[in-house]
C-alpha positions as CSV (number, residue, x, y, z in Angstrom):
1,M,-20.4,-52.2,-127.1
2,T,-23.0,-53.2,-124.6
3,E,-26.2,-51.6,-125.9
4,F,-29.0,-53.6,-127.5
5,T,-28.8,-53.3,-131.3
6,P,-31.5,-55.6,-132.8
7,F,-31.5,-54.0,-136.3
8,A,-27.8,-54.0,-136.8
9,S,-27.6,-57.5,-135.3
10,A,-30.3,-58.8,-137.7
11,I,-28.5,-57.3,-140.7
12,G,-25.2,-58.8,-139.6
13,G,-26.7,-62.2,-139.0
14,T,-28.5,-62.1,-142.3
15,M,-25.3,-61.2,-144.1
16,I,-23.4,-64.0,-142.4
17,G,-26.1,-66.5,-143.2
18,L,-26.3,-65.4,-146.8
19,S,-22.5,-65.6,-147.3
20,A,-22.4,-69.1,-145.8
21,A,-25.3,-70.2,-148.0
22,L,-23.7,-68.6,-151.1
23,L,-20.4,-70.3,-150.5
24,L,-22.2,-73.7,-150.0
25,W,-24.3,-73.2,-153.1
26,S,-21.6,-71.8,-155.4
27,H,-18.6,-74.0,-154.3
28,G,-20.1,-76.7,-152.1
29,K,-17.8,-75.5,-149.3
30,I,-18.6,-74.8,-145.6
31,A,-17.8,-71.3,-144.4
32,G,-15.6,-72.3,-141.5
33,I,-13.1,-69.5,-141.2
34,S,-10.3,-71.5,-139.5
35,G,-10.5,-74.1,-142.2
36,I,-10.6,-71.6,-145.0
37,V,-7.5,-69.7,-143.6
38,G,-5.8,-73.0,-142.7
39,G,-6.2,-74.1,-146.3
40,L,-4.2,-71.1,-147.4
41,L,-1.4,-71.5,-144.9
42,G,-0.7,-75.1,-145.7
43,R,-0.4,-76.6,-149.2
44,P,-3.6,-75.7,-151.0
45,R,-4.9,-78.2,-153.5
46,A,-4.9,-77.2,-157.1
47,G,-7.7,-74.8,-157.9
48,D,-8.5,-74.4,-154.2
49,T,-6.7,-71.0,-153.6
50,S,-8.8,-68.5,-155.4
51,W,-12.1,-69.0,-153.6
52,R,-10.3,-69.0,-150.2
53,V,-8.4,-65.8,-151.0
54,S,-11.7,-64.2,-152.3
55,F,-13.6,-65.2,-149.1
56,V,-10.9,-63.9,-146.7
57,A,-10.5,-60.7,-148.8
58,G,-14.3,-60.2,-148.6
59,L,-14.1,-60.5,-144.8
60,V,-11.3,-57.9,-144.6
61,L,-13.0,-55.6,-147.2
62,T,-16.3,-55.7,-145.4
63,G,-14.6,-54.6,-142.2
64,V,-12.9,-51.8,-144.0
65,V,-16.1,-50.6,-145.6
66,A,-18.0,-50.9,-142.3
67,S,-15.3,-48.8,-140.5
68,L,-15.5,-46.1,-143.2
69,L,-19.3,-46.0,-143.1
70,S,-19.5,-46.1,-139.3
71,P,-16.1,-45.5,-137.7
72,G,-17.3,-46.2,-134.1
73,S,-18.8,-49.6,-135.0
74,M,-15.4,-51.2,-135.4
75,Q,-13.8,-49.9,-132.2
76,V,-12.9,-52.4,-129.6
77,G,-11.4,-51.7,-126.2
78,I,-9.2,-54.6,-125.2
79,E,-7.6,-54.3,-121.8
80,R,-5.2,-57.2,-122.0
81,T,-1.4,-57.4,-122.5
82,V,0.0,-58.4,-125.8
83,G,1.3,-61.6,-124.2
84,A,-2.2,-62.5,-123.0
85,L,-3.6,-61.9,-126.4
86,A,-0.9,-64.0,-128.1
87,V,-1.6,-66.9,-125.6
88,A,-5.4,-66.5,-126.2
89,G,-4.9,-66.6,-130.0
90,L,-2.8,-69.8,-129.7
91,L,-5.3,-71.4,-127.5
92,V,-8.1,-70.6,-129.9
93,G,-6.1,-72.0,-132.7
94,F,-5.4,-75.2,-130.7
95,G,-9.1,-75.4,-129.9
96,T,-10.2,-75.2,-133.5
97,R,-7.8,-78.0,-134.4
98,L,-9.0,-80.1,-131.5
99,G,-12.7,-79.4,-132.4
100,S,-12.1,-79.9,-136.1
101,G,-13.5,-76.4,-136.8
102,C,-14.5,-73.1,-135.4
103,T,-17.6,-71.3,-134.3
104,S,-18.4,-70.2,-137.9
105,G,-18.1,-73.7,-139.3
106,H,-19.8,-75.5,-136.5
107,G,-22.0,-72.8,-135.0
108,V,-23.3,-71.2,-138.2
109,C,-23.0,-73.8,-140.9
110,G,-23.1,-77.1,-138.8
111,I,-26.1,-76.3,-136.7
112,S,-28.0,-75.1,-139.7
113,R,-27.3,-78.5,-141.3
114,L,-28.6,-80.2,-138.1
115,S,-25.1,-81.8,-137.4
116,V,-25.1,-83.3,-134.0
117,R,-21.3,-83.1,-133.9
118,S,-21.6,-79.3,-134.6
119,V,-24.2,-78.8,-131.9
120,I,-21.9,-80.5,-129.4
121,A,-18.9,-78.6,-130.5
122,T,-20.7,-75.3,-130.3
123,L,-22.0,-76.1,-126.8
124,L,-18.4,-77.0,-125.8
125,F,-17.0,-73.7,-127.3
126,T,-19.6,-71.8,-125.3
127,V,-19.2,-73.6,-122.0
128,F,-15.4,-73.4,-122.1
129,G,-15.4,-69.7,-123.3
130,A,-17.7,-68.8,-120.3
131,A,-15.5,-70.8,-117.9
132,V,-12.3,-69.0,-119.1
133,V,-14.0,-65.6,-118.8
134,Y,-15.1,-66.5,-115.2
135,V,-11.6,-67.7,-114.2
136,V,-9.9,-64.7,-115.7
137,Q,-12.3,-62.1,-114.3
138,H,-13.2,-63.6,-110.9
139,V,-10.4,-66.0,-109.9
140,L,-7.5,-64.1,-111.4
141,G,-9.1,-60.7,-111.0
142,G,-8.7,-59.8,-114.6
143,R,-4.9,-59.6,-114.3
144,L,-4.0,-61.2,-117.6
């Protein structure tokens, strides 16, 4: 999707901000997706599972509802091999561990709390993401 969609983007951004604020207000938790999912995969603390499952289920359910209401909005054309996608996923996972969080935790929640650490982490995510895209597209010719 390359067209300019200010209305849909404003609605999506508002929904993300409201969900992050609601989670912080209701549970005192930061809406960092990698931390929320990671807490489910390890040994969750007592009483710590239900809100995590609810949050992840809300993400999935919202995607399902969006695809039913507007089927074309959820289509993505990925022109990479399964191996390249697997390596990319592992590198993203490694990066979230190295950066102690992901773009949702740092970029949405951390920056809104004026966390210097989150501003730096988000800048690094952006710079390294752009560098990887440049190398894959222009140095490797998009052959991954």
